[in-house]
N, C-alpha and C positions, 0 to 999 in steps of 0.2 A: 181500508181501515185508516182512521185519522190518527195522526201523532198527537200525543198529549202536549200541552203547552210546555215549553222548556226542554223538550226532547226532540231528537231528530228521528226521522223515519228510518227504518232499517235499510241498509245499502242494497241496491239492486245488483244481483250477481252478474258478472261479466259473461257474455256469451262465449262458448268455446271458440278457440282460434281455428279457423278453417281457411286455407288458402285454395282458391278455386283452380290455381295452376298446378297444385300438387296432384300426383297420381292418387287414385283411390286407395284408402287404407282401411283396415278393419276387416280384412277378408278371412282372418283366421279365428274361428270361434273358440273361445276359451283361452286365448293366448294374448298376452300383452307384450309387445316388443318396444323397447326404448333404446335411445342412443344418446350418448353424452360424450364430451371430450375426454373425460377421465376414465370412467369404467368401460367405455366403448359400448358394445352392443349387449343388451341385457334382455333376457326372456323370462317371464314369469307366467303363472296361470292367473286367471282373472281374480282368484281369491288370494293372490299374493305369494303362492308357493314357488320356489325356484323351478325353472324348466331348463331344458338344454336343447341345443341344435344338433342336427345329425345330417350326414351326407349319405344318401342311399343310391344304389345303382338302379338300373332300369327294372330289375326284378324285385326290388324292395330290400335287398341285402344291405345292412348297415356297414358302410365302409369306415366311417369315423363318427364319433359322437363325443359330446362333452364341451368343456370350456374352450378347448383349442379350436374347435370349429368356429365358434363365435369370434374368437380373437383373429383367426385367419380371414374370415369374411370381413371383419371390421378393417383390418389392415389393407386388404385389397381395395375396398371402397374408398378409404381415406387416401391411398396412393393415387387412385384414379381421379379423385376430386382435386387433389393438389396439381396433377397434370393439367386438369381442365383450367384451373385458375392461372396456370403458367402459359396458357394459350396452346397447350398440347393435348386437348381433350380428345383428339382423334386417335390417340394411342390406346391400345388395349393393354390392360395390366393382368398378369398371370401370377397367382400364388402357386408355385410348384414345389415338389419335395426338395429341389435344389435351391429354392429361394425365390425372390421376386424377379420377374422378367417383364419386359414390355416390348411391344412392337418396335422395330428399329425406327429411328427418326427419318422423316421424309427428307429427301434432297430436293429443295425447292429452287 
C-alpha cells in the first residue's frame, strides 16, 4: 500500500525479543509468568486473571500455595543471582523455615 503524499507509512512493528542463549520458555499452557525488580514474580492466566503458585509433594498434596510461594521462590533466585555476580555462583541457596542458608564457602 502506497503512502499518500505528505504522510508517512505506518510503522513496522518490532519483532519480539528472543535471546537464543535463553532456555526455552512458554512451556505452561494458559499461564503467563513475569518477573520484575519491584513486584517480583507474577503469575496470571492468559486472559489476565490472577493465578498463584503452589508447592506439591510427590503425591500431589499441596504443601503451600499463594503469594508467599512466589515471594520465597523470587527471594531464593535473587539471592543465588547476587552470589553469581559476586563470583560465588557455585554456592547453592536454600530457603528453609529457619531462613536463608547457603553452602559453606570453599576454602581455596
